[in-house]
N, C-alpha and C positions, 0 to 999 in steps of 0.2 A: 422492582425490576427497572433498570435504566432504559428508556425508550430510545434515546438518540444514539444508536450503535450502528456501524456498518451492517449492511444486509448480510445475514447469515450468522450473525451473532445472537440474536434473541432467541433463534430456534433451538439453541443449546441451553436456554433457561427453562427451568422447571415450570414457572409461572406461564410463560407462553404455552407450553404444552397442556397446562391445566385448562386454559381456556378453550383448547380444541377438543375436549372430552366430551362435551354435550352442546345441544342447542341453546339450553338454558345458560350455560357458562359462556357462550358466545354472545347471548343477549345481554349479559352482565358486562362483557366488554364493550358492546355498543353502547350501553348506557353511560359506562364510564369513559368513553371515547378513547380506549386504550389503542397504542400501537402494537400491532401483533405481526408475526411473521410466519409464512408458510410457503411451500414450494409451488411454482407456476408449473402446471403440466402441459398446457395446451394454448396456442395463440391461434384464433380463427381467421378466416380471411379478411373479417373487418377489424383485425387486430384487438379483439377483446381477449384478455387473459382468463383461463380458467385456473383456479387455485385450489389445491387439495386441503380442506380444512380438517380432515380426519373424519368428523362426523356428517359433514354435509360438503357441498360444492360451494365455492366462492367465486364472484365473477367480477373482474375489474374492467369496466368498460374502457374503450381506447382513449377516451378523452380524460380518464382518471388515471391514466397509465404511467404518467411522469409529469413533473413540473416542465411547462412550456410547451406540451404537446398541442394544447387548445390554440395557443398563440402562433403555432407554426415555427416555433424557435428552437424546438428539438424534434429530431427525425424519428420516426416509427421504429427504427431499429433499437431505440432505448427500451421499447416494449417488447419487441419480437426476441431480443437477446435475453430476456429473463426467463425463457422457457427452461425448464428443468433446473432452475435456481430459486433460492429463496427471494421473496419479496416482502417488503414492509407495507402495511396498509392499516387502515382504520375501518371499521364496519360502518356504512351509512345507512343500512336498512336490510330488510328481509323481503324476499318475493317467492313465487312459485314458477317452476319451470314448466314445460309442456306436459310433462308426466304428472304434475301436481306436487312434486318434492319440493321442500324448502330450499331456497338458494340464498346465500349471503351476499349483498352488494357491498362491494369494497372499493376503496380509493387509496392509491399509492400516491397520487398527487397531494392529498390532504396530509398524509404521514410526512411527506417531504416538505410541505409547507410549514408543518408544526415544527420540524426539525430546523428548518431555516430560521424561523422566528425564535425558537427556544434555545438554540444552540450555535448554529453557524454564524447568524448575524452578531452574536456576543463574543465571538472569537477575535483574538488581536494577534497582530503579527509577532511572532516568537513563541505563541502557544503551541504545546506538544500535544497531538491528537492520536487517537487510535485510528488506524486505516486498514482497508483490505484492498489488495491488488485486484483490479477488474479486468484491465486488459494492458497488453504490452505492445508498444510501437517503437520504431527506430529511434524517436526522438526522446522517448520517456515513457513512463509508466503512469497509467491512470488509476487512482485509488479512491474507494468510497470511504468518505469521512462521516457518514451517518445517513441512514434510510435511502441510500442509493444516491445520494449527492455526490457528485464525482469531482475530483481535483487533479491537477496535472502535477507530477513529479518529473521535472525535466531530467535527462540522462545525466547532465553534468553536475546535478545536485544529489545524485544517488550516493556517491562515495568519492573520496579524495582520488582514489586510485581509478583512473579512466577506464571505461569498459566500452566494447563494440556495441553491445545491445542490452537492454534492461533484463533480459531473460538470463544473463549471466548472474544476476543477483536475486531475481525474484521468480516466483512461479504465479499464475492466476490463482485467486483464492487465498494467497499468503496473507496472514496478519501482521502488519508492521506498525511502527510508530513513525511519525513524521511531524515536521514543524510547519506552522503557517509562514510562508515566505512573503506573500503578498496577496491582497484582496481588492480587485479592482473591477468595476463594472459587472459584478456577479461572477467573475472568473477568479478561481483560487488556484494559487501555485504553491507547492510544497517543496521542503527541503529535507534531507535525510542524513546527509554526510556529517553533520554536527552532532549527530547521536552516536556516531560510531568510534568516537575516541580521538584524543589529541595525538599528534605524532609521538610524544613521550610515553603516553598510555600504552599505544600499540607497540613501541619499541621495547618497553619493559617485559613484553611477553616472550622476547628473544634474547639470546645471549651469543657473544662471539664464540666461535669454535663449534657451533652447532651446525648440522646439516638438516635443512627444514623444507617444506613444500612450498611451492610458488607458482605463478603463472606469468608467462612471458606477456608483457603488455604493450611495449614499444621496443623497436630496434633503431638505434641511431648510429651515425658513423663513430661515435665515441663509446659505445657500449649498448647493452640491453636493460631496460628497467623491468624488474621482476617485482610483482605483487607478492607481498608476504601476508598482508591482510587487506580488506576493503580500504583501510585509511593509511596504509603503509606500503611503500615500494622502496627497493634498493637498486643499485646499479652494479651490474656485472660486466666484465669483459666479454664482448660478443663472442660467440661460437659459430663455427660453420654448420649450416643446416637447420639453424633453429628458426621458428616462425612465431608470430604472434598468435596468442591463443593456446600455445602449447603449455602442458604442465611442466614442471621443472623441479628437480632436486637441486638445491643451492646451499653452498657452505658460506656461512657468515664469517667475513674476515675481521670486519670491525664495525662498531656502532658508534657514531660521533654526533651526540646532541647539538654540541655548539655549531655544528654545520649543517645539522639535520640531514645526515647522511648514512647510509648503511652500505658497505662496501660487500659484495658477493663474488662468489665464483660458481659458474654454472657446472654442476656435475653431470646431469643427464637431462634430457628432455624427452617427452613422449606425448603422444595424441591421446586424449581421453577427456570425456565430458562429464563432470561431476554435476549433479543436481543441486541447484542452490539450496543452501540451508538458511534457516530463520536467522535474521541479523542478531548479532551480539550488540547491546547496547551498553554505554559506559555511563549512562546517567539515567536517573528516575525523575529528573525535573518536570514540572508541569509547564514551565516556560522559561525561555532563554532569551536574554537580551543580547548577549555576546558570546561568541566561541572563538577562543585563540588556538589555532592548531599547532603553531610553532612553539618550541620551548622558549623560556625566558631568556636563557643565555644565548639565543641564536641571533644573529645580525639580522636575518631575514624575518620579517613579521607577517604573518598569514592569520588574518582573522576574519570572521563574519559577524556583522552588525545587523540585528533584526530590528532595532529601534534607532531613530535619528535623534 
């Protein structure tokens, strides 16, 4: 069982479930210092978390709730917000509650420290990692890259086609892949658009003469940009009454790789909000040094470099 996964992933593993079957198996996990996961059910007034281990109750003291809590670098919301969600932890011991029942003492901080030392600190810029979206803000998405360690995915790094809000691409709890963009002073920044395919890879999914679905992304005095895929947009003549964010049916007049242009005609627009779908990735690479978005024959060169 791989220990260093975003919170919520270990709960799906059979080995994790086996450790929850009895106190003796939990004792085994304690002896082996295994990282486990279970659902936090209650956060008391002192911000201690109660965790449902199946056979017994577990307690994560506030000071063990997250890296940085003890030092005051992390706010208590990092603990409170885990209620009704999976938490990673290691078992630090056993005790008895007021009724005499056995209680497991847990530390989420210890699990995060091991993830930091054994995984995160060994990452390099350009590495591709599994991540899980934890919350969305206007400026970007936060994603768990292991044991509740969160990194920022800025909104302009989500896709080539610009969006108004990350909720247009992601939902909380969605599993994604991301690229380590920078690691500075303990802060990790991610990128995502380089995994969604080049202009050419996306353009090859479409043909001139087709009428396809799109989203109006911007309206300029010379036309409207319509997103055909997260990393691909075309330009259409503007049409009276259209608005940014509307769904559209568009006719593809031409696809011109040498100019990296797709010419469109807007057939119809309408208001409807689709739920974000899991991203389609065009690479299985575990590391990326360079991503060239523009076609080779195009005069305009667009690329991302993850190493200098």
